[in-house]
ZATORZA-612778 format. One line per 8 residues: their letters; for each residue x negated, y negated, z negated of N, C-alpha, C. Coordinates in steps of 0.2 Angstrom, whole numbers, plus 5000, padded with zeros to 4 digits. Layout:
% ZATORZA-612778
a = X/Y/Z/X/Y/Z/X/Y/Z ~ ...
% end
This chain:
% ZATORZA-612778
msadpltf = 4611/4607/4575/4611/4601/4575/4616/4596/4572 ~ 4614/4591/4571/4619/4585/4567/4624/4583/4569 ~ 4628/4583/4568/4635/4581/4568/4634/4572/4571 ~ 4630/4569/4567/4629/4563/4569/4622/4561/4572 ~ 4623/4560/4579/4618/4559/4582/4610/4554/4580 ~ 4611/4550/4576/4607/4545/4573/4602/4549/4567 ~ 4606/4555/4564/4602/4557/4559/4600/4564/4560 ~ 4597/4566/4555/4593/4572/4556/4599/4577/4554
daraiprr = 4598/4583/4557/4601/4589/4552/4600/4588/4547 ~ 4605/4591/4544/4607/4591/4537/4604/4597/4533 ~ 4601/4601/4536/4597/4606/4534/4589/4603/4534 ~ 4587/4597/4536/4581/4596/4537/4579/4593/4530 ~ 4582/4592/4525/4581/4590/4519/4583/4592/4515 ~ 4579/4596/4509/4582/4604/4506/4583/4597/4499 ~ 4590/4601/4498/4593/4597/4493/4594/4601/4485 ~ 4593/4598/4479/4593/4602/4474/4600/4604/4472
npdrltla = 4605/4600/4474/4612/4601/4474/4616/4603/4483 ~ 4617/4607/4484/4619/4607/4491/4624/4604/4492 ~ 4629/4602/4487/4635/4597/4490/4633/4589/4488 ~ 4629/4588/4487/4625/4581/4487/4619/4580/4490 ~ 4618/4575/4494/4610/4572/4496/4609/4566/4492 ~ 4603/4566/4487/4601/4559/4484/4595/4557/4486 ~ 4595/4551/4485/4588/4548/4486/4582/4551/4483 ~ 4581/4557/4479/4576/4560/4475/4574/4564/4481
dcarefar = 4581/4567/4485/4579/4574/4490/4576/4571/4495 ~ 4578/4563/4497/4574/4560/4503/4568/4559/4501 ~ 4567/4555/4496/4560/4554/4494/4555/4561/4494 ~ 4558/4566/4491/4553/4571/4492/4552/4574/4499 ~ 4556/4574/4502/4554/4576/4511/4551/4570/4514 ~ 4551/4563/4513/4547/4559/4514/4541/4559/4513 ~ 4537/4561/4508/4532/4562/4503/4528/4567/4508 ~ 4532/4573/4510/4528/4578/4514/4525/4575/4520
htsprlia = 4527/4570/4523/4525/4566/4530/4517/4564/4530 ~ 4515/4566/4535/4509/4561/4534/4507/4554/4535 ~ 4512/4551/4540/4511/4545/4540/4513/4541/4531 ~ 4519/4542/4528/4518/4540/4520/4512/4540/4517 ~ 4509/4546/4517/4504/4550/4515/4497/4543/4516 ~ 4496/4543/4523/4490/4538/4524/4491/4531/4521 ~ 4497/4529/4523/4499/4521/4520/4498/4521/4513 ~ 4501/4527/4510/4498/4527/4502/4491/4527/4500
laflaaai = 4488/4530/4504/4481/4532/4502/4477/4524/4504 ~ 4479/4520/4507/4476/4513/4510/4479/4507/4503 ~ 4486/4510/4501/4487/4506/4497/4483/4506/4489 ~ 4484/4513/4489/4479/4514/4483/4471/4512/4483 ~ 4468/4512/4488/4462/4510/4490/4462/4503/4488 ~ 4466/4499/4492/4467/4492/4490/4467/4491/4484 ~ 4472/4494/4480/4474/4493/4472/4468/4493/4468 ~ 4464/4500/4470/4456/4500/4465/4452/4495/4467
grlvlgrf = 4451/4492/4474/4446/4488/4475/4449/4481/4471 ~ 4455/4480/4471/4456/4474/4468/4457/4473/4461 ~ 4457/4480/4457/4456/4480/4449/4449/4480/4447 ~ 4445/4482/4454/4437/4481/4451/4436/4473/4451 ~ 4437/4472/4455/4434/4466/4460/4437/4460/4454 ~ 4443/4461/4449/4445/4456/4444/4446/4449/4447 ~ 4445/4444/4442/4444/4437/4443/4453/4436/4446 ~ 4457/4436/4444/4464/4434/4445/4465/4428/4445
gyqdlivp = 4469/4426/4449/4471/4420/4449/4477/4417/4454 ~ 4481/4410/4455/4485/4410/4458/4485/4411/4463 ~ 4479/4411/4466/4478/4411/4474/4480/4418/4477 ~ 4479/4424/4472/4481/4430/4474/4488/4429/4477 ~ 4492/4426/4475/4499/4426/4478/4501/4422/4485 ~ 4495/4418/4486/4497/4415/4493/4498/4419/4498 ~ 4493/4424/4501/4494/4427/4506/4499/4432/4507 ~ 4500/4435/4500/4506/4439/4498/4512/4437/4501
aflvvshp = 4513/4430/4496/4519/4426/4499/4519/4423/4507 ~ 4515/4424/4511/4516/4423/4517/4518/4427/4521 ~ 4514/4433/4519/4516/4439/4522/4523/4443/4521 ~ 4527/4441/4514/4535/4441/4514/4538/4439/4517 ~ 4537/4431/4518/4540/4427/4523/4541/4428/4529 ~ 4536/4429/4532/4534/4429/4538/4536/4438/4541 ~ 4536/4441/4537/4538/4448/4540/4544/4450/4543 ~ 4550/4445/4542/4555/4449/4547/4553/4448/4555
ftewvihv = 4550/4441/4555/4548/4437/4562/4543/4443/4564 ~ 4537/4446/4560/4533/4449/4563/4535/4457/4564 ~ 4540/4460/4561/4543/4465/4561/4547/4467/4569 ~ 4550/4460/4571/4553/4458/4576/4550/4457/4582 ~ 4545/4455/4582/4539/4455/4586/4536/4460/4588 ~ 4534/4465/4583/4530/4472/4584/4536/4474/4588 ~ 4544/4474/4586/4549/4481/4588/4548/4478/4595 ~ 4549/4470/4598/4551/4469/4604/4545/4469/4610
yilhspgl = 4539/4468/4607/4534/4467/4613/4529/4474/4611 ~ 4529/4477/4607/4526/4482/4607/4528/4489/4606 ~ 4534/4489/4603/4537/4496/4602/4541/4497/4609 ~ 4544/4491/4613/4549/4492/4616/4545/4490/4624 ~ 4538/4489/4622/4534/4487/4630/4535/4492/4635 ~ 4535/4489/4640/4538/4495/4646/4529/4496/4649 ~ 4526/4492/4646/4517/4494/4648/4516/4490/4655 ~ 4511/4492/4658/4508/4490/4664/4504/4495/4668
rlgnrkle = 4507/4495/4674/4504/4501/4679/4500/4498/4683 ~ 4494/4500/4683/4487/4499/4687/4485/4505/4692 ~ 4487/4506/4697/4486/4511/4702/4490/4516/4700 ~ 4487/4522/4698/4490/4530/4694/4491/4531/4689 ~ 4488/4523/4684/4485/4523/4676/4494/4520/4675 ~ 4496/4522/4668/4499/4517/4664/4497/4515/4658 ~ 4496/4507/4657/4492/4505/4652/4499/4504/4646 ~ 4500/4505/4639/4505/4502/4636/4503/4504/4628
plaapehr = 4505/4499/4624/4503/4497/4618/4503/4504/4613 ~ 4500/4505/4608/4501/4512/4604/4507/4512/4601 ~ 4510/4518/4599/4515/4519/4599/4521/4520/4603 ~ 4522/4517/4609/4527/4515/4612/4529/4521/4616 ~ 4525/4525/4618/4528/4531/4621/4532/4534/4615 ~ 4530/4536/4610/4532/4538/4605/4539/4534/4602 ~ 4540/4529/4603/4545/4525/4601/4552/4526/4609 ~ 4548/4527/4614/4554/4530/4618/4556/4538/4618
lhharpse = 4552/4540/4615/4556/4547/4612/4560/4547/4607 ~ 4557/4542/4602/4562/4541/4595/4570/4537/4598 ~ 4570/4534/4605/4576/4534/4607/4580/4538/4609 ~ 4576/4543/4613/4580/4548/4617/4582/4554/4613 ~ 4579/4554/4606/4580/4560/4601/4581/4556/4594 ~ 4584/4551/4592/4584/4549/4586/4585/4553/4581 ~ 4589/4558/4581/4590/4564/4576/4584/4567/4575 ~ 4579/4567/4578/4572/4573/4576/4568/4569/4573
lrwvfipt = 4567/4573/4566/4563/4568/4561/4556/4567/4564 ~ 4553/4571/4568/4544/4569/4570/4545/4563/4574 ~ 4550/4561/4575/4549/4554/4581/4552/4548/4577 ~ 4553/4548/4570/4555/4542/4567/4548/4539/4564 ~ 4544/4543/4561/4538/4540/4559/4532/4538/4563 ~ 4528/4531/4561/4522/4530/4565/4518/4536/4566 ~ 4516/4536/4573/4511/4541/4574/4504/4542/4570 ~ 4502/4548/4570/4495/4547/4565/4490/4542/4569
yallafip = 4489/4545/4575/4484/4543/4580/4486/4533/4580 ~ 4490/4531/4580/4493/4524/4579/4492/4521/4572 ~ 4492/4524/4566/4492/4522/4561/4485/4523/4559 ~ 4480/4526/4560/4473/4525/4560/4470/4520/4564 ~ 4474/4518/4569/4472/4510/4571/4475/4505/4567 ~ 4481/4506/4566/4484/4500/4562/4482/4498/4556 ~ 4480/4502/4552/4477/4501/4545/4471/4496/4544 ~ 4466/4500/4548/4462/4494/4548/4462/4487/4551
aiaglial = 4466/4490/4558/4469/4481/4562/4472/4477/4556 ~ 4476/4481/4552/4480/4475/4546/4475/4473/4542 ~ 4469/4477/4540/4465/4474/4537/4461/4467/4538 ~ 4459/4467/4545/4457/4463/4549/4459/4456/4549 ~ 4466/4457/4550/4472/4453/4550/4472/4449/4543 ~ 4472/4453/4539/4472/4449/4531/4467/4447/4529 ~ 4460/4450/4533/4454/4445/4533/4454/4437/4536 ~ 4457/4438/4541/4458/4432/4544/4463/4427/4541
ytlpvrll = 4468/4429/4538/4475/4426/4534/4470/4421/4529 ~ 4466/4425/4524/4462/4424/4518/4458/4419/4519 ~ 4455/4417/4526/4449/4412/4528/4452/4405/4524 ~ 4457/4404/4528/4458/4398/4526/4462/4395/4519 ~ 4464/4402/4516/4466/4400/4508/4459/4399/4506 ~ 4454/4403/4506/4447/4402/4504/4445/4394/4504 ~ 4445/4394/4511/4443/4386/4513/4446/4381/4510 ~ 4453/4382/4510/4456/4375/4508/4455/4374/4499
lggpylpe = 4456/4381/4496/4457/4380/4489/4452/4384/4484 ~ 4445/4386/4489/4440/4389/4486/4443/4394/4482 ~ 4439/4396/4475/4439/4403/4473/4438/4410/4478 ~ 4437/4415/4474/4434/4420/4478/4438/4424/4483 ~ 4433/4426/4488/4437/4427/4494/4439/4435/4494 ~ 4435/4438/4491/4437/4447/4492/4443/4448/4488 ~ 4443/4445/4481/4449/4447/4479/4456/4445/4481 ~ 4455/4438/4484/4462/4436/4488/4462/4442/4494
lfsgllaa = 4457/4441/4498/4460/4447/4503/4461/4454/4499 ~ 4458/4458/4495/4461/4464/4492/4470/4462/4491 ~ 4471/4457/4488/4478/4455/4483/4483/4454/4492 ~ 4480/4452/4496/4483/4452/4504/4485/4458/4506 ~ 4478/4463/4505/4478/4470/4507/4486/4473/4504 ~ 4485/4474/4498/4491/4478/4494/4496/4474/4496 ~ 4499/4468/4497/4507/4468/4498/4505/4469/4507 ~ 4501/4470/4512/4503/4471/4516/4503/4478/4517
yailfaye = 4501/4482/4515/4501/4491/4514/4507/4491/4511 ~ 4509/4489/4508/4516/4489/4502/4521/4488/4507 ~ 4522/4482/4511/4527/4480/4516/4526/4487/4522 ~ 4522/4488/4523/4520/4493/4528/4525/4500/4527 ~ 4524/4502/4521/4526/4508/4516/4535/4506/4516 ~ 4537/4501/4513/4544/4499/4514/4547/4500/4520 ~ 4544/4497/4526/4545/4498/4532/4547/4505/4534 ~ 4541/4510/4532/4542/4517/4534/4547/4520/4532
wthfliht = 4548/4520/4525/4554/4521/4519/4560/4521/4522 ~ 4561/4515/4523/4568/4511/4527/4570/4514/4532 ~ 4565/4515/4538/4567/4517/4544/4568/4524/4543 ~ 4564/4528/4539/4565/4536/4539/4572/4537/4535 ~ 4573/4532/4529/4580/4534/4526/4586/4533/4531 ~ 4586/4527/4534/4590/4525/4539/4593/4531/4543 ~ 4589/4536/4546/4589/4541/4550/4592/4548/4546 ~ 4591/4548/4539/4593/4553/4536/4601/4553/4534
pyrprspy = 4604/4559/4533/4610/4559/4531/4613/4555/4524 ~ 4608/4552/4521/4611/4546/4516/4614/4540/4518 ~ 4621/4540/4514/4625/4534/4516/4623/4527/4513 ~ 4623/4522/4516/4623/4516/4512/4627/4514/4506 ~ 4623/4513/4501/4627/4509/4495/4628/4502/4493 ~ 4621/4499/4493/4622/4492/4493/4623/4488/4499 ~ 4625/4482/4497/4629/4480/4504/4623/4478/4509 ~ 4617/4475/4505/4612/4475/4510/4610/4481/4515
yrliwrnh = 4609/4486/4512/4607/4492/4513/4612/4494/4521 ~ 4619/4493/4519/4624/4494/4523/4623/4491/4529 ~ 4621/4484/4527/4621/4478/4533/4614/4481/4540 ~ 4608/4483/4537/4603/4486/4542/4603/4493/4542 ~ 4607/4498/4540/4609/4502/4542/4613/4501/4548 ~ 4619/4497/4547/4624/4497/4554/4620/4494/4560 ~ 4614/4490/4558/4611/4485/4564/4608/4492/4568 ~ 4603/4495/4563/4601/4499/4567/4604/4504/4571
rlhhfkne = 4610/4506/4569/4613/4511/4573/4615/4506/4579 ~ 4618/4500/4578/4620/4497/4584/4613/4497/4589 ~ 4607/4495/4587/4602/4497/4591/4601/4502/4595 ~ 4603/4508/4591/4600/4514/4596/4606/4515/4600 ~ 4613/4512/4598/4619/4517/4602/4624/4510/4606 ~ 4621/4506/4605/4625/4501/4607/4621/4496/4612 ~ 4616/4493/4612/4612/4489/4616/4605/4490/4613 ~ 4599/4491/4616/4593/4491/4612/4589/4485/4613
rfwfgvts = 4595/4478/4617/4591/4474/4617/4592/4469/4610 ~ 4596/4471/4607/4598/4466/4601/4597/4473/4594 ~ 4596/4467/4588/4596/4471/4582/4588/4476/4582 ~ 4584/4471/4582/4577/4474/4581/4576/4476/4573 ~ 4577/4472/4569/4576/4473/4563/4578/4478/4560 ~ 4572/4481/4554/4573/4489/4552/4573/4486/4543 ~ 4569/4485/4541/4570/4482/4535/4573/4474/4534 ~ 4573/4471/4538/4578/4465/4537/4580/4463/4543
hlgdvalg = 4586/4458/4543/4590/4457/4549/4590/4447/4549 ~ 4584/4445/4547/4583/4439/4546/4580/4436/4553 ~ 4576/4440/4556/4573/4440/4562/4577/4439/4569 ~ 4582/4445/4569/4587/4443/4572/4591/4438/4573 ~ 4593/4435/4567/4599/4430/4565/4595/4425/4568 ~ 4587/4422/4566/4585/4416/4567/4583/4416/4578 ~ 4580/4424/4578/4579/4422/4586/4585/4424/4592 ~ 4591/4426/4589/4597/4426/4592/4598/4432/4595
tnppqrtv = 4596/4437/4592/4597/4446/4593/4602/4448/4589 ~ 4608/4444/4585/4609/4447/4580/4617/4445/4583 ~ 4620/4446/4588/4628/4444/4589/4632/4449/4586 ~ 4637/4447/4587/4645/4451/4584/4644/4456/4588 ~ 4645/4462/4586/4644/4467/4591/4650/4467/4595 ~ 4657/4467/4594/4661/4467/4599/4659/4463/4605 ~ 4655/4458/4605/4651/4453/4612/4648/4457/4615 ~ 4645/4462/4613/4641/4465/4617/4641/4472/4620
ersptara = 4639/4470/4627/4643/4477/4630/4637/4483/4629 ~ 4640/4491/4631/4637/4495/4630/4630/4496/4633 ~ 4624/4498/4632/4619/4497/4637/4618/4504/4639 ~ 4618/4507/4646/4617/4512/4648/4610/4515/4646 ~ 4605/4511/4644/4598/4513/4642/4596/4514/4635 ~ 4600/4512/4630/4600/4512/4623/4595/4520/4622 ~ 4599/4524/4625/4593/4532/4623/4588/4533/4628 ~ 4587/4528/4634/4582/4529/4638/4579/4523/4640
lhga = 4574/4520/4637/4570/4514/4636/4568/4513/4644 ~ 4569/4509/4646/4566/4506/4655/4568/4513/4657 ~ 4573/4516/4656/4575/4522/4663/4571/4528/4662 ~ 4568/4527/4655/4564/4536/4653/4569/4540/4653
% end
């Protein structure tokens, strides 16, 4: 078992130098798992499609720019209303969003590698759902500015899948024994630890803390009481 309850057992990530864990060690372990591979395949398909379509222009930057700016808030909303959803009970059945049950297991066992990644079944639904959303986002750009629709759509897909990959990598890295070096990584690393062990109602950002800052869930940690359900969401 890991001495740190948030990180994997040190033996979970093979190291080329047994005395030091490097980013390259983490990247090799990350690449072994299904979720990063599926996202990378989606990104590669979007990249090939974009290159085949050609006709590059300034319109290609609009949807990606919107995705980057809105991502901290999108990440916050997904974490709060999907991953932390208590679900809805109808008779003997419980209806809940995709990945919510696995996220509860992630809170209960944050040092277990298998619960860190987006579940495969959920990702197989999310990847086409993202494509549908990007198609909708691209439509007003096409109507207002003109230009070819499909090239702009594929540019948006490239950005969306790159952001999803960055989320999966960052979340994985935070849960490895790799320690932060850059000030920004130290910030999101610390906030995610507070979310897991201090209070699950705050610090929802993973790749960014801006959503928490703007939406009031980034208080000074000394002002927040320790939650008894941080490891057992909704009393699970």
